[in-house]
Structure formats: C-alpha cells, structure tokens
Backbone as a ProteinNet text record, in pm:
[ID]
protein_1_A
[PRIMARY]
MIPQLIVGLGNPEPKYDQTRHNIGFAAVDALARAWNISLAENRKFQGQYGEGTAPGGVKIRLLKPLTYMNRSGQAIQAVTSWYKLSGESVLVIYDDLDLPLGKTRLRLSGSAGGHNGMKSAIAHLSTQNFPRLRIGIGKPKNAVNGDNSETVSHVLGKFSATETQLMSLVLQFVVECVELSLKQGVEKAMNRCNSCTVEAPKS
[TERTIARY]
-8406	-8500.9	-8469.9	-8458.5	-8436	-8567.9	-8624	-8750.2	-8738.6	-8847.1	-8851.5	-8956.7	-9054.6	-9160.4	-9170.5	-9162.2	-9176	-9302.2	-9390	-9520.7	-9529.6	-9574.1	-9602.7	-9753.2	-9807.4	-9951.7	-9992	-10110.8	-10163.1	-10297.1	-10351.2	-10477.6	-10448.7	-10522.5	-10482	-10522.2	-10622.6	-10670.1	-10570.2	-10566.4	-10475.6	-10492.2	-10615.4	-10637.2	-10557.9	-10514.8	-10437.3	-10286.5	-10244.9	-10099.9	-10038.9	-9921.8	-9845.5	-9910.1	-10012	-10071.7	-9989.5	-10008	-9934.4	-9965.2	-10092.4	-10135.5	-10073.3	-10021.8	-9963.6	-9812.1	-9751.6	-9605.8	-9549.7	-9630.7	-9586.2	-9567.9	-9662	-9647.8	-9520	-9498.8	-9381.7	-9253.2	-9254	-9136.5	-9105	-9207.3	-9186.4	-9140.8	-9196.8	-9150.4	-9001.2	-8959.9	-8818.8	-8729.7	-8776	-8699.7	-8690.1	-8800.8	-8802.9	-8704.6	-8700.5	-8604.7	-8461	-8435.9	-8299.7	-8247.4	-8336.3	-8293.9	-8328	-8379	-8410.2	-8509.2	-8613.8	-8720.1	-8842.5	-8901.2	-9021.7	-9145.8	-9239	-9365.8	-9474.5	-9557.8	-9667.2	-9790.6	-9909.1	-10031	-10042.4	-10071.1	-10083.2	-10217.4	-10310.7	-10447.7	-10453.8	-10371.8	-10372	-10331.1	-10236.1	-10187.2	-10258.9	-10358.5	-10440.4	-10356.3	-10251.4	-10166.4	-10062.7	-9981.7	-9863.7	-9751.6	-9689.5	-9595	-9470.8	-9357.3	-9233.4	-9135.7	-9043.8	-8940	-8805.4	-8701.3	-8566.6	-8464.5	-8346.7	-8236.9	-8200.7	-8199.1	-8159.9	-8009.2	-7948.3	-7804.7	-7771	-7658.9	-7621.6	-7666.7	-7732.6	-7774.5	-7898.7	-7976.2	-8096.5	-8213.5	-8281.6	-8403.4	-8514.5	-8580.1	-8681	-8806.2	-8918.1	-9046	-9102.4	-9159.7	-9220.5	-9368.2	-9450.5	-9594.5	-9656.8	-9743	-9829.3	-9974.1	-10043.7	-10181.5	-10272.8	-10357.6	-10451.1	-10594.1	-10606.1	-10734.9	-10801.3	-10738.4	-10771.2	-10715.5	-10683.7	-10607.3	-10664.9	-10796.8	-10853.2	-10871.1	-10828.2	-10829.2	-10689.5	-10587.5	-10449.8	-10407.3	-10456.6	-10417.2	-10451.6	-10558.1	-10597.1	-10483.6	-10425.6	-10317.9	-10191.9	-10161.5	-10044	-10057.7	-10177.5	-10202.8	-10193.9	-10239	-10231.1	-10086.3	-9993.7	-9852.7	-9792.9	-9817.9	-9756	-9806.6	-9933.9	-9990.1	-9926.2	-9917.2	-9865.1	-9718.4	-9639.6	-9496.6	-9462.3	-9567.6	-9547.3	-9447.2	-9470.9	-9386.3	-9447	-9364.6	-9415.6	-9449.2	-9539	-9572.6	-9449.4	-9358.2	-9238.8	-9144.9	-9163.8	-9075.5	-9130.3	-9243.1	-9307.2	-9269.3	-9215.7	-9190.5	-9292.7	-9372.3	-9476.7	-9433	-9445.2	-9407.4	-9532.5	-9549.8	-9671.5	-9652.6	-9751.1	-9747.4	-9786.1	-9729.9	-9763.1	-9780.5	-9903.1	-9936.4	-9857.8	-9826.9	-9768.2	-9617	-9560.1	-9417.6	-9403.9	-9315.7	-9296	-9230.8	-9242.5	-9175.3	-9024	-8962.5	-8819.3	-8782.9	-8883.5	-8857.4	-8912	-8841	-8887.7	-8874.3	-8954.7	-8947.9	-8955.9	-8856.1	-8854.2	-8876.9	-8973.4	-9006.9	-9024.1	-9000.5	-9014.3	-9158.4	-9241	-9380.1	-9456.2	-9586.1	-9665.3	-9808.5	-9887	-10027.8	-10041.5	-10166.1	-10192.1	-10184.1	-10197.7	-10190.7	-10296	-10412.2	-10521.6	-10512.5	-10411	-10393.9	-10472.6	-10569.2	-10659	-10586.8	-10486	-10410	-10337.7	-10283.9	-10215.7	-10313.4	-10430.5	-10533.9	-10563	-10576.5	-10606.3	-10488.7	-10364.9	-10247	-10237.7	-10259	-10252.3	-10361.4	-10481.7	-10594.5	-10565.7	-10510.6	-10490.2	-10364	-10264.8	-10145	-10163.2	-10272.2	-10304.9	-10191.5	-10119.6	-10013.3	-9977.4	-9925.1	-9868	-9717	-9665.3	-9520.1	-9458.7	-9463.8	-9392.3	-9337.7	-9221.7	-9160.1	-9237.9	-9226.8	-9291.9	-9203.6	-9209.1	-9133.4	-9234.6	-9243.9	-9339.5	-9264.6	-9328.7	-9271.7	-9355.8	-9292.6	-9364	-9423.3	-9550.6	-9613.9	-9658.1	-9636.9	-9672.7	-9823.1	-9860	-10002	-10041.9	-10172.5	-10214	-10183.4	-10144.9	-10103.7	-10212.8	-10338.4	-10448.9	-10530.3	-10464.2	-10538.9	-10601	-10727.9	-10799	-10832.7	-10810.4	-10841.9	-10986.4	-11002.4	-11137.6	-11188	-11112.6	-11157.9	-11104.1	-11187	-11145.1	-11132.2	-11217.9	-11216.5	-11083.6	-11024.6	-10894.1	-10787.4	-10793.8	-10696.5	-10711	-10835.9	-10859.9	-10807.9	-10837.3	-10792.9	-10640	-10578.3	-10430.6	-10370.9	-10423.1	-10371.3	-10389.6	-10504.8	-10535	-10488.9	-10425.7	-10371.6	-10231.6	-10185	-10052	-9949.7	-9824.4	-9717.1	-9697.1	-9659.1	-9623.7	-9491.4	-9453.5	-9328.6	-9208.3	-9205.1	-9093.1	-9092.3	-9212.8	-9223.7	-9184.5	-9220	-9186.4	-9035.4	-8962.8	-8815.7	-8764.2	-8818	-8777.1	-8810.7	-8931.4	-8974.2	-8891.3	-8838.4	-8751.8	-8624.9	-8576.1	-8459	-8496	-8617.2	-8665.9	-8672.4	-8722.1	-8733.6	-8595.3	-8494.9	-8357.6	-8311.7	-8344.4	-8307.6	-8380.5	-8505.8	-8585.2	-8518.1	-8471.2	-8401.9	-8278.1	-8205.3	-8085.5	-8122.8	-8229.6	-8273.4	-8315.1	-8390.2	-8437.4	-8318.5	-8224.6	-8106	-8026.8	-8018.3	-7949.3	-8024.4	-8157.7	-8240.6	-8213.5	-8195.9	-8172.9	-8032.8	-7938.2	-7799.1	-7768.7	-7824.6	-7784.4	-7901.7	-8022.9	-8139.6	-8206.2	-8334.9	-8414.3	-8361.8	-8320.9	-8276.1	-8159.3	-8061.6	-7945.1	-7986.7	-8075.8	-8118	-8195.5	-8261.5	-8341.2	-8257.1	-8133.7	-8047.8	-8027.6	-7998.4	-7973	-8101.3	-8203.7	-8328.6	-8397.5	-8391.7	-8469.2	-8394.3	-8263.3	-8186.6	-8164.5	-8199.7	-8172	-8296.2	-8276.2	-8382	-8333.3	-8413.2	-8376.9	-8419.3	-8328.7	-8359.7	-8365.4	-8448	-8464.1	-8332.3	-8302.7	-8179.5	-8181.9	-8067.9	-8059.8	-8068.5	-8158.8	-8174.9	-8072
1069.3	1093	998.2	1054.6	975.4	970.2	850.8	841.5	892.9	953.6	999.4	923.7	864.7	785.6	653.6	542.8	410	346.6	307.1	253.2	108.4	18.6	-118.7	-139	-195.7	-213.9	-351.4	-353.5	-480	-457	-562	-554.7	-577.4	-508.2	-506.3	-625.6	-702.8	-806.2	-921.8	-988.2	-1103.3	-1211.6	-1230	-1337	-1311.4	-1186.9	-1154.8	-1164.2	-1188.6	-1200.5	-1309	-1283.2	-1382.1	-1419.3	-1347.1	-1378.7	-1309.2	-1357.7	-1300.4	-1151	-1115.4	-976	-882.6	-938.3	-856.6	-850.5	-886.5	-886.7	-745.2	-643.6	-506.1	-475.5	-524.2	-511.3	-581.1	-704	-782.5	-709.1	-640.1	-566.2	-450.6	-376.5	-265.9	-319	-432.7	-494.8	-531.3	-582.5	-619.3	-495.5	-386.1	-260.6	-207.9	-213.7	-165.5	-244.3	-377.3	-460.3	-424.8	-413.3	-385.7	-252	-154.2	-19.4	14.7	-85.4	-65.4	48.8	48.9	149	79.4	134.5	71.7	133.9	46	88.2	84.5	186	190.2	247.7	205.6	256.6	407	478	624.1	659.6	704.4	728.1	842.5	943.4	1057.1	1010.6	916.4	867	740.2	694.3	578.1	455.4	435.2	319.8	298	196.1	175.1	258.6	340.1	439.3	441.8	468.3	485.7	568.1	631.1	706.4	687.1	703.4	682.9	715.8	654.8	681.6	553.3	560.5	446.6	455.2	346.5	349.3	469.5	530.3	650.9	776.6	759.3	874.6	943.8	873.2	933.2	922.2	1032.8	1028.5	963.6	865.4	790	768	759.8	730.5	602.5	518	391.5	393	336.9	334.7	205	145.8	35.7	84.2	123	172.4	66.1	107	13.9	41.9	96	139	32.3	-82.9	-182.2	-135.2	-233.9	-212.3	-101.8	-107.7	-16.1	126.9	153.2	291	332.2	261.1	285.3	430.8	492.2	628.2	728.4	701.8	795.2	809	696.4	697.9	763.5	731	790.9	942.1	986.5	1131.1	1199.1	1130.3	1186.5	1218.5	1128.4	1149.9	1258.7	1249.5	1347.2	1488	1501.3	1634	1689.7	1606.4	1650.9	1696.8	1618.2	1651	1730.2	1766.2	1842.9	1773.4	1643.6	1565.4	1563.6	1565.8	1554	1407.6	1384.4	1247.7	1170.8	1239.3	1173	1119.7	1165.5	1121.6	996.9	943.5	825.6	700	599.9	469.6	370.9	312	216.6	75.2	-17.3	-157.5	-244.7	-329.3	-410.6	-535.8	-626.2	-755.6	-740.4	-830.7	-828.6	-971.8	-1000.9	-1132.3	-1162.6	-1058.3	-1077.8	-1104.4	-1090.4	-1123.1	-1257.1	-1342.4	-1471.5	-1452.9	-1553.4	-1553.1	-1533.8	-1451.3	-1428.7	-1306.1	-1248.1	-1127.6	-1004	-894.1	-765	-664.1	-559.5	-454.6	-317.2	-236.6	-99.9	-4.5	84.7	179.3	319.4	420.9	559.8	607.8	542.6	587.6	477.7	499.7	402.6	396.5	312.4	297.5	202.4	183	92.4	-53.8	-80.9	-219.4	-308.5	-251.7	-334.8	-355.2	-300.8	-320.1	-212.2	-255.1	-158.3	-66	-116.6	-30.6	80.2	44.3	146.6	244.9	194.3	286.1	395	354.5	447.5	542.2	488.4	573.3	680.1	638.9	733.3	839.7	798.1	891.2	994.6	951.1	1044.5	1130.5	1079.3	1160.7	1248.3	1222.8	1299.3	1293.3	1183	1165.5	1016	976.4	841.8	849.2	970.9	990.5	976.2	853.8	823.3	681.5	653.6	522.5	411.3	293.5	176.7	53.5	-35.5	-160.1	-273.7	-349	-459.3	-590.7	-671.5	-801	-911.2	-996.8	-1103.1	-1206.4	-1236.6	-1345.3	-1458.8	-1440.3	-1545.1	-1556.1	-1624.5	-1650	-1783.3	-1803	-1935.8	-2041.5	-2161.4	-2266.8	-2304.8	-2310.5	-2356.5	-2239.4	-2125.5	-2005.7	-2025.6	-1990.7	-1990.9	-1845.4	-1802.2	-1663.4	-1630.3	-1522.2	-1479	-1541.9	-1638.8	-1701.5	-1619.9	-1526.5	-1433	-1501.1	-1601.5	-1666.6	-1735.2	-1794.2	-1860.1	-1756.6	-1642.5	-1535.2	-1480.6	-1457	-1401.3	-1497.7	-1628.1	-1722.7	-1734.3	-1715.1	-1717.7	-1597.8	-1480.1	-1354.7	-1352.4	-1398.3	-1396.7	-1521.9	-1612.7	-1734.4	-1710.9	-1808.3	-1797.7	-1871.8	-1830.7	-1898.9	-2039.7	-2132.7	-2267.6	-2257.1	-2366.4	-2366.4	-2334.6	-2394.1	-2369.5	-2226	-2175.8	-2035.9	-1939.2	-1972.3	-1886.3	-1870.6	-1981.5	-1975.5	-1880.7	-1893.8	-1807.8	-1661.5	-1638.4	-1501	-1432.1	-1510.1	-1446	-1394.5	-1466.1	-1418.5	-1297.2	-1302.1	-1188.7	-1062.7	-1077.5	-961.8	-904.5	-992.8	-943.9	-862.5	-911.4	-841.3	-707.1	-705.5	-582	-475.6	-519.1	-424.7	-369.4	-457.2	-414	-311.6	-339.3	-248.3	-112.2	-113.6	12	90.6	23.1	93.7	157.2	88	143.8	267.7	259.6	374.4	497.1	473	583.3	640.4	555.5	602.4	666	606.6	648.1	696.4	688.4	727.6	607.9	621.6	510.6	466.6	564.2	531.7	432.4	457.9	368	230.2	232.1	107.7	18.7	78.7	3	-101.5	-66.7	-161	-288.8	-273.2	-389.8	-467.5	-392.6	-454.6	-531.6	-476.7	-533.9	-642.3	-655.5	-752.4	-883.5	-888.7	-1009.1	-1093.7	-1223.2	-1315.8	-1384.9	-1376	-1444.4	-1589.6	-1680.8	-1823.4	-1893.7	-1997.5	-2075.6	-2143	-2155	-2223	-2369.6	-2418.8	-2559.2	-2647.2	-2745.7	-2831	-2941.8
-1228.9	-1118.8	-1001.1	-882	-760.5	-682.7	-660.1	-586.7	-442.2	-394.6	-254.3	-172.4	-243.6	-179.3	-254.6	-180.8	-242.7	-189	-280.6	-246.1	-293.4	-205.7	-247.7	-245.5	-354.1	-361.9	-309.8	-244	-190.6	-126.8	-66.9	7.7	156.1	245	386.9	473.8	438.8	532.6	542.8	660.3	678.4	572	521.4	422.2	292.5	272.6	152.4	173.7	299.6	327.1	241	191.3	112.9	-20.7	-63.6	-194.8	-304.2	-426.1	-538.9	-556.9	-535.8	-556.7	-453.8	-343.1	-235.7	-239.8	-353.4	-361.1	-344.1	-378	-356.2	-207.6	-125.5	21.1	68.6	16.2	57	19.9	-94.3	-138.3	-42.9	-1.8	92.2	227.7	270.7	395.7	385.2	268.8	247.1	252.1	191.9	195	339.5	411.9	550.9	636	614.5	690.8	652.5	522.2	474.3	526.1	539.8	578	723.4	796.6	938.3	959.1	875.8	888.9	946.6	1053.6	1108.6	1044.7	1007.3	947.1	1053.2	1056.6	1153.2	1082.9	1130.9	1068.8	1091.1	984.3	987.4	926.2	1009.2	960.2	859.4	881.5	788.7	647.7	643.2	514.9	467.3	545.6	507.6	473.2	552.4	523.6	631.7	611.3	695.9	636.6	720.8	671.1	758.1	696.3	771.6	690.7	758.1	686	753.3	677.3	730	623.7	640.4	546.4	474.9	342.9	260.3	234.9	184.1	152.2	62.8	90.7	16.8	86.3	202.3	281.2	229	144.9	85.9	183.6	208.3	292.2	210	267.9	190.4	274.2	206.8	271.1	211	295.6	252.2	287.3	196.3	219.3	168.3	253.6	211.3	232	124.3	139.7	200.7	295.4	359.4	311.5	192.4	137.4	51.8	34.3	-67.3	-200.7	-281.1	-404.8	-493.7	-518.1	-618.9	-567.7	-441.5	-392.4	-342.9	-389.6	-344.8	-364.9	-473.1	-506.2	-398.8	-321.2	-213.4	-112.1	-73.5	25	-32.7	-158.6	-222.8	-228.9	-267.3	-278.7	-141.1	-37.1	98.5	136.8	102.1	135.1	45.2	-85.5	-177.2	-149.8	-114.6	-85.4	42	145.6	274.7	263.7	190	179.6	52.2	-25	-147.7	-242.1	-263.1	-353.8	-492	-594.1	-730.1	-758.4	-853.3	-893	-937.3	-1005.7	-1060.8	-952.4	-828.3	-719.5	-648.8	-699.1	-639.9	-720.6	-654.2	-717.7	-664.9	-756	-715.6	-753.6	-658.4	-680.2	-675.4	-776.1	-780.9	-864.3	-860.1	-926.6	-1074.2	-1158.2	-1299.6	-1351.5	-1395.4	-1453	-1579.1	-1656.6	-1787.6	-1782.8	-1664.5	-1648.3	-1577.3	-1624.7	-1556	-1420.2	-1335.7	-1206.6	-1230	-1148.7	-1162.7	-1243.5	-1313	-1395.3	-1324.5	-1339.5	-1291.8	-1405.2	-1400.7	-1501.3	-1434.1	-1455.1	-1403.8	-1519.4	-1505.2	-1611	-1551.1	-1635.2	-1589.6	-1594.4	-1677.8	-1694.2	-1768	-1789.8	-1865.1	-1815	-1881.7	-1847.1	-1727.6	-1685.9	-1572.7	-1615	-1743.4	-1791.2	-1729.8	-1699.2	-1643.5	-1492.2	-1427.7	-1283.4	-1207.1	-1125.4	-1059.4	-962.3	-893.4	-803.3	-878.3	-995.4	-1076.2	-1140.7	-1176.4	-1229.9	-1126.7	-1001.3	-893.4	-869.9	-873.8	-854.1	-963	-1087.1	-1200.1	-1187.7	-1148.3	-1135.2	-1025.9	-912.9	-800.8	-815.2	-889.7	-914.6	-1037.6	-1111.6	-1234.6	-1337.4	-1338.8	-1438.5	-1447.8	-1565.5	-1580.6	-1567.3	-1553.3	-1553.6	-1415.4	-1365.8	-1240.5	-1253.7	-1193.1	-1210.7	-1141.4	-1198.4	-1139.2	-1160.2	-1062.4	-1066.9	-1059.8	-1170	-1176.8	-1144.8	-1062.2	-1024.3	-1085	-1163.2	-1233.2	-1138.5	-1159	-1081.1	-1174.4	-1304.9	-1401.7	-1420.2	-1529.7	-1556.6	-1497.2	-1468	-1420.7	-1524.6	-1477.1	-1569.8	-1666.7	-1617.9	-1702.4	-1758.6	-1774.4	-1816.4	-1953.7	-1963.3	-2092.7	-2119.6	-2241.6	-2275	-2238.8	-2163.7	-2128.6	-2001	-1941.8	-1817.4	-1699.3	-1656.2	-1551.4	-1416.1	-1388.5	-1257.1	-1229.6	-1332.8	-1319.2	-1282.3	-1348.2	-1322.5	-1180.4	-1137.3	-1003.3	-896.6	-911.1	-810.1	-810.3	-925.6	-933.8	-861.2	-893.9	-837	-685.1	-639.4	-494.7	-423.1	-499.1	-438.2	-382	-303.7	-243.8	-328.8	-316.2	-387.5	-330.5	-416.9	-369.6	-292.6	-226.1	-145.3	-234.8	-352.8	-445.1	-493.1	-525.6	-571.8	-460.3	-337	-223.7	-209.3	-230.3	-227	-333.9	-454.3	-564.9	-534.6	-483.1	-460.4	-350.2	-255.4	-154.4	-219.5	-323.3	-399.1	-485	-541.6	-621.8	-535.8	-413.9	-324.3	-287.4	-273.4	-250.6	-369.9	-490	-613.5	-625.3	-582.5	-583.7	-494	-374.8	-285.4	-356.4	-424.9	-499.2	-607.2	-681.7	-789.6	-734.5	-624.3	-565	-510.8	-447.2	-394.8	-507.3	-620.3	-736.5	-789.3	-787.8	-830.3	-741.8	-613	-519	-531.8	-567.7	-576.3	-711.8	-819.1	-955.5	-1040.3	-987.5	-1065.8	-1130.6	-1157.8	-1213.8	-1350.3	-1433.5	-1569.6	-1566.9	-1479	-1469.7	-1415.3	-1317.5	-1254.2	-1349.9	-1449.3	-1544.5	-1617.7	-1654	-1726.6	-1647.3	-1519.1	-1433.2	-1406	-1368.9	-1325	-1438.3	-1558.8	-1670.2	-1745.7	-1721.1	-1800.3	-1727	-1600.2	-1520.6	-1498.9	-1490.7	-1447.5	-1321.3	-1216.7	-1092.1	-1104.7	-1077.7	-1094.9	-960.5	-956.4	-832.9	-797.9	-668.6	-628.8	-672.5	-715.7	-757.6	-633.5	-638.4	-520.4	-522
[MASK]
+++++++++++++++++++++++++++++++++++++++++++++++++++++++++++++++++++++++++++++++++++++++++++++++++++++++++++++++++++++++++++++++++++++++++++++++++++++++++++++++++++++++++++++++++++++++++++++++++++++++++++

C-alpha cells in the first residue's frame, strides 16, 4: 500500500507548539519542508493542508487537523470524503508514550492504544486498517502506575534541549521512512523503520 494522505496529529494552539504530544505536527512540517509543499489553513478540511509531489513523483497530500486531538478524525474524514480516498491510503503519524525516545514503529493496522487522536481517526474512517507511524516520546521519569497527572504533564510538556537535538534527528529519519513507504510501500518500509534506533549525537 502506498499512502496518498499523510496526517500528523497534534493540538492547534501556540501553547502546544513543540510539545511531545505535537510531534505528529512536527513530522508533517518536516515532510512539507523536505518536499517543498506549503501548508495553509483549509476550512473545508478543518486543518492545515497542502499537496504536492514527493520523491519518486508520487502525488501526496499533507494534513495537520486543527480540530484538537480528540476530534482529529473529523478533519481526516473531510479530506478522504472529498478526494474519495480509502482509509488504507491514509498514513497517520503520532506520539507514543510506550516507545522510548529515538524509536519509531510503522504498522499497517492496529488499535488506538489509548491515544485519543487515533480513537477519533479509527471512528471516522470506520476501520483500523490504515498505516500509522508512531514516534517514541518515552514515559515520564517519575511515572507511578495510575498517576495520570504525571503522564499528562509529560505528554503536554516540551522536550529538553538534549531531547530536542535527538528529536530533530528522529524527524529526519521519519522523512526517510515515509519516503521509503511512498517508493516501495509501507510493508517494505517497516523493516527499516522498526529496526533502527536514532541516537543522540556524541558531544
């Protein structure tokens, strides 16, 4: 399967910029820069949207829903309905607490795993059978089982300076993984994307 729409999940307000939960937005921004695609607010699609040509001559659409995380599916559905895209042609990029920093996971399908943005995407696409790329943000250092407040402040917190350096390398790797998905299909890209760990530069 070759994706036709790539969606990054996040929250729209400036206070959420650069937070761990908005790494999906950062990934789409990185793709837009790499492919020279300009993103602009599109009311019909309830998000920042752009289209252009990715490496290999593939026509691609990029979307950052501006609906807030737990209603992301509304924006995704607006684009898929308008362009008559199947759910399977949508690649969703988002943050994952259960993966450490530097790890990414590309999958062809699966559950939401407790992620509200993905719950909304699955509900609006009426299927779990669409590819997703999870970017590890790690668990809070002092996490106690059942302590939700610690998790929320971690997810909505910003990366440290050292983590920011690492995440810029992760985003470069994400661009590489997505380009491989577009050229060879998600299945082939999974081998590369899931077997590597991006490491912080040696100081």
